[in-house]
Structure formats: structure tokens, C-alpha cells
N, C-alpha and C positions, 0 to 999 in steps of 0.2 A: 291285893291288887299290885300288879307289876308295872313299873314305870319304864317306858322305853322312849328315848329321844325321837322326835319327829323325823329327823333325817339321819339315817345311819349311813355313813360313808366309809368306804374302805380306805385304809392308809395308802398314801401315794409314795412310790419308791423314787428316791432321788436318782436321776440318770448318771450322776457323777460318782457319789460315794456309796450308792446302793442301799442306804439306810431308809427305813420306812418311817414316814412322817404322817401322823394322824392329825385330824382337825382338832383344834383347841377351842373349847366352848362353842362348837358348831361353826367355827370360822376356819376355812381352809388356808393354809400357809401359801405364800407366793414364792418364797425363797427358802432353801434348805437351811435350817438353823445350825447345822453342823459344818457345811462347807460354803454356803452362800450362793449356790447354783440356783438359777431360775427353775422352778418346778413346772412340769407340763400342766396345761389347762385340764380341768375336769371334763370328762366326756359325758355329754348329755344323752339320755336314752329316749 
């Protein structure tokens, strides 16, 4: 049996340093851990 997390989210790209930041333990980051820039809000579908 294969386990998949309930919510698969794509990594968010930092608008300042262009690094990709993925969710940690299912929790989306609010600031870039590399440069401290505020990350854009997740788009709801």
C-alpha cells in the first residue's frame, strides 16, 4: 500500500531570491527562510 499525504502542494518560488520553498510538515511558510521576503499567498482553486 502506498501512502500519499492528503494535501500535495507545489513548492512556492520566492519573488526575491527565486529559490523554491516547499511546505514543511504540511505547513506553508510565510517568509522565505533564505532571504526573509514575504511569500505570496497560496492560490485557491
